[in-house]
C-alpha positions in Angstrom: -17.9 76.3 86.5 -14.3 76.1 87.8 -11.3 76.5 85.5 -10.4 72.8 86.0 -13.9 71.7 84.9 -13.5 74.0 81.8 -10.2 72.3 80.9 -11.8 68.9 81.4 -14.8 69.7 79.2 -12.7 71.1 76.4 -10.3 68.1 76.6 -13.3 65.7 76.6 -14.7 67.4 73.5 -11.3 67.0 71.9 -11.1 63.3 72.9 -14.3 62.7 70.9 -12.4 63.9 67.9 -9.5 61.4 68.2 -9.2 58.1 66.4 -6.4 55.6 67.2 -6.4 53.1 64.4 -4.2 50.4 62.9 -4.1 49.3 59.3 -3.7 45.5 59.1 -3.8 42.8 56.4 -2.0 40.0 54.7 1.3 40.8 52.9 0.8 42.6 49.6 -2.8 43.6 50.2 -1.8 47.3 49.9 -1.6 48.5 53.5 1.4 50.9 53.0 0.0 52.2 49.7 -3.3 52.9 51.4 -1.6 54.7 54.3 0.4 56.8 51.8 -2.8 57.9 50.1 -4.3 58.8 53.5 -1.3 61.0 54.3 -1.6 62.6 50.8 -5.3 63.4 51.0 -5.1 64.7 54.6 -2.3 67.0 53.6 0.4 65.4 55.6 2.5 64.7 52.5 2.4 66.6 49.2 3.5 63.9 46.9 2.5 60.2 46.6 5.1 57.8 47.8 5.0 54.4 46.1 6.2 51.1 47.7 7.6 49.7 44.5 9.8 52.9 44.0 11.1 52.6 47.6 9.6 56.0 48.3 6.9 55.2 50.8 7.0 57.5 53.9 5.9 54.7 56.3 8.5 52.2 55.0 11.5 54.2 56.0 14.0 51.4 57.0 16.6 50.5 54.3 15.5 46.9 54.4 11.8 47.9 53.8 12.8 50.1 50.8 14.9 47.3 49.3 12.3 44.5 49.8 9.1 46.5 49.3 7.6 45.0 52.5 6.8 46.5 55.9 9.0 45.2 58.7 8.3 47.5 61.7 5.0 49.2 62.6 5.3 52.9 61.9 3.2 55.5 63.6 1.9 58.9 62.3 -0.7 61.5 62.9 -3.0 63.2 60.4 -6.2 65.3 60.4 -9.5 64.9 58.6 -12.8 66.8 59.0 -11.5 68.4 62.2 -10.5 65.0 63.7 -7.1 63.7 64.7 -6.2 60.3 63.4 -3.3 58.5 64.9 -2.3 55.7 62.5 -0.1 52.6 63.0 0.8 50.9 59.7 1.6 47.2 60.6 3.5 44.5 58.7 1.7 41.8 56.8 4.4 39.1 56.9 3.8 36.4 59.5 7.4 36.6 60.8 6.6 40.1 62.1 3.2 39.2 63.6 4.4 40.6 67.0 4.3 44.1 65.5 0.6 43.6 64.8 -0.1 42.0 68.2 1.4 44.9 70.2 -0.2 47.6 68.0 -3.7 46.1 68.4 -3.3 46.0 72.2 -3.2 49.8 72.3 -5.5 50.8 69.4 -9.2 51.7 69.6 -10.1 50.6 66.1 -8.6 49.0 63.0 -9.0 49.0 59.2 -8.6 45.5 57.8 -7.5 45.5 54.2 -8.3 42.6 51.8 -7.1 42.1 48.2 -10.1 41.9 45.8 -8.2 39.1 43.9 -6.6 37.2 46.7 -9.6 37.4 49.1 -9.1 36.2 52.7 -5.5 35.1 52.9 -3.8 33.3 55.9 -2.3 36.4 57.6 -5.7 38.2 57.1 -7.2 35.5 59.3 -4.4 35.7 61.9 -4.7 39.5 62.3 -8.5 39.2 62.4 -8.2 36.7 65.3 -5.7 39.1 67.0 -8.2 41.9 66.7 -11.0 39.6 68.1 -8.7 38.8 71.1 -8.4 42.5 72.1 -12.0 43.3 71.1 -10.9 45.9 68.5 -13.8 47.3 66.4 -13.0 47.4 62.7 -14.0 48.4 59.3 -13.0 46.4 56.2 -11.7 47.8 52.9 -11.6 45.6 49.8 -8.6 47.1 47.8 -7.3 46.5 44.3 -10.7 46.6 42.7 -9.0 47.6 39.4 -6.9 44.4 39.2 -7.8 41.7 36.7 -9.7 38.9 38.5 -11.0 41.2 41.2 -14.3 40.1 42.7 -16.1 42.1 45.4 -18.8 39.4 45.9 -16.4 36.5 46.2 -14.2 38.4 48.7 -17.2 39.4 50.7 -18.5 35.8 50.8 -15.0 34.6 51.9 -14.9 37.2 54.7 -18.3 36.2 56.1 -17.5 32.5 55.8 -13.9 32.4 57.1 -13.8 35.3 59.7 -17.0 34.6 61.6 -18.0 38.2 61.5 -21.0 40.1 60.1 -19.3 41.9 57.2 -21.9 44.3 55.6 -21.1 46.6 52.6 -21.8 50.3 52.9 -20.2 50.9 49.5 -20.1 48.7 46.4 -17.8 49.0 43.3 -19.1 50.2 39.9 -17.4 47.6 37.7 -14.5 45.3 38.5 -11.0 44.9 37.0 -10.4 47.2 34.1 -14.0 48.3 34.1 -13.8 49.6 37.7 -14.9 53.3 37.4 -15.9 54.4 40.9 -17.9 53.5 44.0 -21.5 53.6 44.9 -22.3 54.9 48.4 -25.2 52.8 49.8 -25.9 55.3 52.5 -26.6 58.3 50.2 -27.4 56.2 47.0 -24.8 58.3 45.1 -22.2 57.3 42.5 -18.7 58.8 43.1 -16.5 59.1 40.0 -12.8 60.1 40.8 -10.8 62.3 38.5 -7.6 60.6 37.5 -5.8 63.8 36.4 -6.1 65.2 39.9 -4.8 62.0 41.5 -8.2 61.4 42.9 -8.3 64.6 45.0 -11.4 65.8 43.0 -14.5 63.7 42.1 -18.0 64.0 40.8 -21.1 62.8 42.7 -23.7 61.7 40.2 -26.9 59.6 40.3 -26.5 55.8 40.4 -26.5 54.5 36.7 -29.7 52.7 35.7 -27.9 49.4 34.9 -26.5 49.4 38.5 -29.8 50.2 40.3 -31.0 46.7 40.9 -27.8 45.4 42.5 -27.4 48.7 44.5 -30.9 48.3 45.9 -30.2 44.7 46.8 -27.1 45.6 48.8 -28.8 48.6 50.4 -31.6 46.3 51.6 -29.0 44.0 53.2 -27.3 46.9 54.9 -30.5 48.3 56.3 -31.5 44.9 57.6 -28.2 44.6 59.5 -28.6 48.1 60.9 -32.2 47.6 61.9 -31.0 44.7 64.2 -29.3 47.2 66.6 -32.1 49.8 66.6 -35.7 48.8 67.4 -37.1 52.1 66.1 -35.3 51.7 62.8 -36.5 48.0 62.6 -40.0 49.2 63.1 -39.6 51.7 60.2 -37.8 49.2 58.0 -40.6 46.5 58.5 -43.3 49.1 57.6 -41.4 50.4 54.5 -41.1 53.9 56.0 -38.3 56.2 54.9 -35.3 56.0 57.2 -33.6 59.0 58.6 -30.0 59.0 57.2 -28.5 60.4 60.4 -30.1 57.6 62.5 -28.9 55.0 60.0 -25.3 56.4 60.4 -25.6 56.4 64.3 -26.9 52.8 64.2 -24.0 51.7 61.9 -21.5 53.4 64.4 -23.2 51.7 67.4 -23.1 48.3 65.6 -19.5 48.7 64.6 -18.3 49.7 68.1 -20.2 46.9 69.7 -18.7 44.4 67.3 -22.0 43.3 65.8 -21.2 44.5 62.4 -18.1 45.3 60.2 -18.8 48.0 57.6 -17.2 47.0 54.2 -15.9 49.6 51.8 -14.0 49.2 48.5 -11.7 51.0 46.2 -8.2 51.0 44.5 -5.7 52.8 46.6 -3.0 52.6 43.9 -5.4 54.2 41.4 -6.5 56.8 44.0 -10.1 55.7 44.2 -12.1 55.3 47.4 -9.6 56.5 50.0 -11.5 59.6 51.0 -14.6 57.5 51.6 -12.4 55.2 53.8 -11.3 58.3 55.8 -14.9 59.4 56.3 -15.8 55.8 57.5 -12.9 56.0 60.0 -14.3 59.2 61.5 -18.0 58.1 61.3 -17.8 54.6 62.5 -14.6 53.8 64.5 -14.6 54.6 68.2 -12.8 57.5 69.9 -11.0 56.8 73.3 -14.2 58.0 75.0 -16.3 55.3 73.3 -14.1 52.6 74.8 -14.8 51.2 78.3 -12.3 52.1 81.0 -9.0 50.2 81.0 -8.9 47.5 83.7 -5.8 46.8 85.7 -5.0 45.6 89.2 -3.2 46.8 92.4 0.5 46.1 92.8 1.0 42.6 94.2 -2.8 41.9 94.3 -4.2 40.6 91.0 -7.5 40.0 92.7 -8.1 43.7 93.3 -9.2 45.2 90.0 -8.7 48.9 89.3 -10.0 50.9 86.4 -8.9 54.2 84.7 -11.4 56.1 82.6 -10.2 57.8 79.3 -10.3 61.2 81.1 -7.6 63.8 81.4 -8.5 64.5 85.1 -8.0 60.9 86.2 -4.6 59.7 87.5 -2.1 59.1 84.7 -1.8 55.6 83.3 -0.2 54.3 80.1 1.3 51.2 78.4 4.7 51.0 76.8 4.0 48.9 73.6 7.2 49.3 71.6 10.9 50.1 72.2 13.0 51.5 69.4 16.6 52.6 69.1 16.9 55.9 67.1 20.3 56.8 65.8 19.8 60.5 66.7 17.9 60.5 70.0 18.7 57.1 71.4 16.1 54.9 73.1 12.5 55.7 72.2 9.6 54.2 74.1 6.2 54.2 72.3 3.4 54.7 74.8 -0.4 54.7 74.7 -1.9 57.1 77.3 -5.1 55.6 78.8 -5.9 58.2 81.4 -4.7 61.5 82.9 -2.1 63.8 81.4 1.7 64.0 81.3 4.2 66.8 80.8 7.7 66.7 79.5 10.2 66.8 82.5 7.9 65.0 84.9 8.3 61.6 86.5 6.2 58.4 86.2 6.3 55.1 88.1 6.9 51.7 86.4 5.4 49.1 88.8 6.7 46.2 86.6 10.4 47.1 87.3 9.6 49.1 90.5 11.4 52.2 89.2 10.8 55.9 88.8 11.3 57.0 85.2 11.9 60.6 84.0 10.0 61.9 80.9 12.9 63.8 79.3 11.0 64.6 76.1 7.6 63.8 74.5 7.5 63.2 70.8 4.7 62.9 68.2 6.0 60.6 65.5 5.6 60.7 61.8 7.3 57.4 60.6 11.0 58.2 61.5 10.5 62.0 61.9 9.8 63.6 65.2 7.9 66.6 66.6 8.4 67.7 70.2 5.2 68.3 72.3 5.1 69.7 75.8 2.2 67.6 77.2 0.0 64.6 76.3 -3.3 63.4 77.6 -5.6 60.4 77.6 -6.1 59.0 74.1 -2.6 60.0 72.8 0.0 57.7 71.3 3.5 59.2 71.7 7.1 58.3 71.9 9.1 59.1 75.1 12.8 59.8 75.5 14.3 59.2 78.9 13.0 55.8 80.0 15.8 53.4 80.9 14.3 50.4 82.6 11.0 50.2 80.7 10.4 47.3 78.3 7.6 46.2 76.0 4.3 45.6 77.9 5.3 47.6 81.0 2.7 49.8 82.7 3.5 53.5 83.5 1.5 55.3 86.0 1.1 58.1 88.5 3.5 57.9 91.5 0.7 58.3 94.0 -1.9 56.1 92.2 -0.1 52.9 91.1 -1.9 50.5 88.8 -0.7 47.4 86.8 -2.3 47.0 83.3 -2.6 43.6 81.6 0.7 42.6 79.9 0.9 41.4 76.3 1.6 37.8 75.4 4.0 37.0 72.6 4.5 33.8 70.6 7.7 31.7 71.2 10.5 31.8 68.6 10.8 28.7 66.4 13.9 29.2 64.3 17.5 29.7 65.6 20.9 30.4 64.2 24.4 30.7 65.7 26.2 34.0 65.3 29.9 34.7 66.0 31.9 37.9 65.8 34.7 37.9 63.2 37.1 39.9 65.4 37.7 40.9 69.0 36.5 44.4 68.2 33.2 43.0 66.8 32.5 41.2 70.1 31.5 44.4 72.0 29.5 45.7 69.0 27.7 42.4 68.7 26.8 42.3 72.4 25.6 45.9 72.3 23.6 45.3 69.1 21.9 42.1 70.4 20.9 43.8 73.6 19.3 46.7 71.8 17.5 44.5 69.2 16.2 42.1 72.0 14.8 45.2 73.8 12.9 46.2 70.6 11.6 42.8 69.7 10.1 40.4 72.4 10.1 37.5 69.9 13.9 37.8 69.4 15.8 35.8 72.0 19.5 35.6 72.6 21.3 32.9 74.7 24.7 31.4 75.0 25.0 27.7 74.5 26.7 26.3 77.7 28.5 23.5 76.0 29.8 25.2 72.8 30.0 28.8 74.1 28.2 29.9 70.9 25.8 32.8 70.8 22.4 31.5 69.6 19.7 33.9 68.3 16.1 32.8 67.9 13.2 34.3 66.0 9.9 33.7 64.2 11.2 32.6 60.9 14.1 32.7 58.4 13.1 36.2 57.1 12.8 37.5 60.7 16.4 36.4 61.5 17.7 37.5 58.1 16.4 41.1 58.7 17.8 41.1 62.3 21.3 40.0 61.2 21.2 42.6 58.4 20.4 45.3 60.9 23.2 44.1 63.2 25.6 44.5 60.3 24.3 47.9 59.0 23.1 49.8 62.1 25.7 48.5 64.6 28.6 47.9 62.1 29.1 44.3 63.4 31.2 41.8 61.4 29.8 38.4 62.1 29.6 34.8 60.8 26.1 33.4 60.8 25.3 29.6 61.0 22.6 27.8 59.1 19.0 28.2 60.5 18.0 25.3 62.8 14.7 24.4 64.4 13.9 25.2 68.0 13.0 21.7 69.2 11.7 21.0 72.7 11.4 17.9 74.9 8.7 16.7 77.1 7.7 13.5 79.1 5.0 10.9 78.1 4.1 9.3 81.4 3.8 9.8 85.1 6.6 8.8 87.5 7.9 9.3 91.0 11.4 10.6 91.6 13.9 11.5 94.3 16.6 14.1 94.5 19.2 14.0 97.3 22.2 16.3 97.6 24.6 15.7 100.5 28.1 17.2 101.0 30.3 16.9 104.0 33.6 18.7 103.9 34.4 19.5 107.5 32.4 22.2 109.2 28.9 23.1 107.9 27.9 20.7 105.1 25.1 20.8 102.5 21.9 18.7 102.8 18.8 18.7 100.6 16.3 15.9 99.9 13.0 15.8 98.1 10.4 13.4 96.6 8.3 14.5 93.6 5.7 13.1 91.2 6.0 14.2 87.6 3.5 13.9 84.7 2.7 15.6 81.4 0.5 18.7 81.9 -3.1 18.2 80.9 -3.5 21.6 79.2 -0.1 21.6 77.5 1.1 24.5 79.7 4.9 24.9 79.9 5.5 24.0 83.6 3.4 23.8 86.7 4.8 23.2 90.2 2.6 22.3 93.2 3.6 21.9 96.9 1.7 19.0 98.5 3.8 18.6 101.6 1.8 18.1 104.8 3.5 18.0 108.2 6.6 20.0 107.5 9.0 17.3 106.3 10.7 20.2 104.4 10.5 23.7 105.9 8.4 26.2 103.9 11.3 28.5 103.2 13.1 25.8 101.1 10.1 25.0 98.8 10.7 27.9 96.4 14.3 26.7 96.0 13.1 23.3 94.9 10.9 24.9 92.3 13.9 27.0 91.1 15.9 23.8 90.8 13.2 22.3 88.6 13.1 25.4 86.5 16.9 25.3 86.1 16.7 21.7 84.9 13.9 22.7 82.4 16.5 24.5 80.3 18.4 21.4 79.3 16.4 18.2 78.4 17.7 14.7 79.0 17.5 13.5 75.4 19.4 16.1 73.4 19.7 19.1 75.6 16.6 21.0 74.2 14.4 23.0 76.6 11.7 20.9 78.3 8.0 21.9 78.4 4.6 20.5 79.3 5.6 19.1 82.7 3.6 19.1 86.0 5.7 18.5 89.2 4.2 17.7 92.6 6.4 17.9 95.7 5.1 15.5 98.3 7.8 14.5 100.7 11.5 15.0 101.7 13.8 15.5 104.6 16.1 18.2 105.9 19.0 18.7 108.3 18.8 21.3 111.2 22.3 22.6 110.5 23.4 21.6 107.0 20.2 22.4 104.9 20.2 25.5 102.8 18.4 27.0 99.8 21.3 26.1 97.5 21.2 22.4 98.7 17.5 22.1 98.1 17.8 23.9 94.7 20.3 21.3 93.6 18.2 18.5 95.0 15.2 19.8 93.0 17.3 19.8 89.9 18.5 16.2 90.5 15.0 15.0 91.2 13.7 16.6 88.0 16.4 15.1 85.8 16.0 11.7 87.4 12.2 11.8 86.8 12.6 13.1 83.2 14.8 10.2 82.3 12.3 7.6 83.7 9.1 9.3 82.3 9.5 8.3 78.7 11.1 11.6 77.3 10.1 12.5 73.7 11.1 15.2 71.2 8.7 17.9 70.1 9.0 19.9 66.9 7.2 23.0 65.6 4.5 22.3 63.1 3.6 25.1 60.6 0.3 25.9 58.9 1.3 26.3 55.2 -1.0 27.6 52.4 0.2 27.2 48.8 -1.6 29.0 46.0 -0.8 27.1 42.8 -2.1 26.9 39.2 -3.9 23.6 38.4 -1.2 22.3 36.1 1.3 22.0 39.0 -1.0 20.8 41.8 0.1 17.1 41.5 3.8 18.0 41.8 3.3 20.4 44.7 1.2 17.9 46.7 3.8 15.1 46.0 6.6 17.4 47.2 4.6 18.4 50.4 3.9 14.7 51.2 7.6 14.0 50.9 8.2 16.7 53.6 5.9 14.8 56.1 3.1 17.2 55.2 -0.6 16.5 56.0 -3.0 17.9 53.5 -5.8 19.7 55.5 -7.9 20.8 52.6 -7.9 22.1 49.0 -10.2 24.8 47.4 -10.3 26.4 44.0 -9.9 30.2 43.7 -11.0 31.7 40.4 -10.9 29.7 37.2 -7.5 27.9 37.6 -5.9 28.5 40.9 -5.9 26.0 43.7 -5.3 26.7 47.4 -3.7 23.9 49.3 -3.8 24.0 53.1 -1.2 21.7 54.7 0.4 21.1 58.1 4.2 20.5 57.8 7.0 20.2 60.3 9.2 23.4 60.2 12.4 21.2 59.9 11.2 20.1 56.4 10.5 23.6 55.1 13.9 25.2 54.9 14.6 26.2 51.3 11.0 25.5 50.3 10.7 28.8 48.5 13.3 27.8 45.9 11.8 24.3 45.4 8.3 25.7 44.9 9.6 28.2 42.4 11.3 25.4 40.4 8.3 23.1 40.5 5.8 25.7 39.4 8.1 27.7 37.1 7.7 30.7 39.5 3.9 30.7 39.4 3.1 29.4 42.9 3.3 31.3 46.2 3.1 30.1 49.8 2.6 31.5 53.3 3.6 29.8 56.5 2.8 30.4 60.2 3.5 28.6 63.4 0.7 26.3 64.6 1.8 24.1 67.5 4.4 21.7 68.9 3.9 18.0 68.1 5.8 14.8 68.8 8.6 13.9 66.4 7.9 10.5 64.7 10.0 7.7 66.3 12.2 7.0 63.2 13.0 10.7 62.7 13.7 11.1 66.4 16.1 8.1 66.4 18.1 9.6 63.5 18.2 13.0 65.1 19.5 11.5 68.4 22.1 9.5 66.6 23.4 12.7 65.0 23.5 14.4 68.4 25.4 11.5 70.0 28.0 11.6 67.2 28.6 15.4 67.7 
């Protein structure tokens, strides 16, 4: 055996002992508290940090400490049973959903948290769908079993009904609410009682109480049924009532979890220090290591038809994905990267095929929230931060200089809320520009543009809270003095019918002139895609080299709609004829002609306004349901459904235009005397009703 084989084998063995996981859930389900307990029990921290005290290690930003919410996904590494666990704690608020999206793209497994009282909440469904999109195996943890109103059975039922997954308990609670005393392990049929005086670090393992035996056996039967589905030998034993080998049952649960056929469900109370060690065991036992995942698929540079793959192996050529950019006040620009194959040393160079640049790896860091630890080298399966990358942005591939590959990029939702921001003094102008550039690098859902007509700087984001946090960061981190306008909606425009249009640009000013001429057909896109351009010219009425210029002209015109100047979307353009001049034609002339044709067509094609529609879920006591529904109807809301939760809570699902939802938090608080809560996430763009559109356009024409 050669030395290199020896290195590979030892590294491969180590790779089996790595878990890259994310913790995801709806806001307030207890993600950060659970992560804090994991760090405490694995010896990473020596005191318990609480979110409500502003002392949580993973919520290190000032805004997170003040608000008691997670805003940015924080990464850390801890160790359990000889395994390395890289954890990313993600936000639960829908405005920061991009943090979850980009984290799931690079993780091997996830822990989905659910509140035993709230059950499956809107953001729980959103993150579950995101995990489905990237095929991330997961385990579920029903938290807050000690809370009044906690129901393990109801939460489990809601998970199976609303998430479309096979959620199977491997632990059940002994008691609920104030009577919650510990957990029963269905694998070993043992009752685990945690010692409160030791903060849950010690516990007793005792036989299952007699009064719990019937329900325990019932849940165990269901678990064994689910497991037998993935192992024919176990199924045989199960059907013949033969005793099952515990090791084989464990292996079958692992196989079912990694293949996505089953989601093991655990329970506990992180705040009361009960059940977290069992969750850690489940992360090791059931979630995949980098070796359990299939090779990552990419393609050759400039050839999307030629697939390439990289195995999770330290001897393969290096490949990695930059999934997050951060500005650190001490070390500057940090690029978070997942290494998929090969190895990388500090001081070496990598290639970025997206920006076609060579990047130097100045330093490699293992992160623990906002603390850093230098490492000399990393290998497949690692999640690290890199100092030294200048041209790399979120979603870029990094690879070996001699073996280039382009990995699949991430897709991000479009911003729906915008505000204007202006510096207070001349000195603030440079700080504002610098701050906006850095924040836009960090957050792909934060867009900055300058309004051509007013000269104002407009920033766009995913919601009011998102923009509020970003403006707060501008003022604190970058010392910017700025005046911020009121939030406004990111409207769009589209067309409603098919038309033919012409664009002609002719200039004669002595000497060489300008000549560009084209005919196009325009219609709404069938699939709702943003813009599609097709060249249908036969016979060379326009030379091929001018076709891209016409498309660019159309894209230029997309930026400013013909009704109120909002960006246009959902348009299909077909170029079918035109003419050119041997001497005077140029790319610029055809670009202008394309823009003229597009604007001409857009005016004739029945332009309409589109507005963002939000999915809103309001949880309200029965006494206030009538008032809440009446208020939602007055906001042009469409009630999609209503269900009861518990004895007196009602959950109202409603579809409402975003423009009607500004300031809703205060209104809802007043209507319900502070007892109702709501969540809101972007759903789709839809046509603005004629009457509302007319009033809007009158306002625009007056300004």
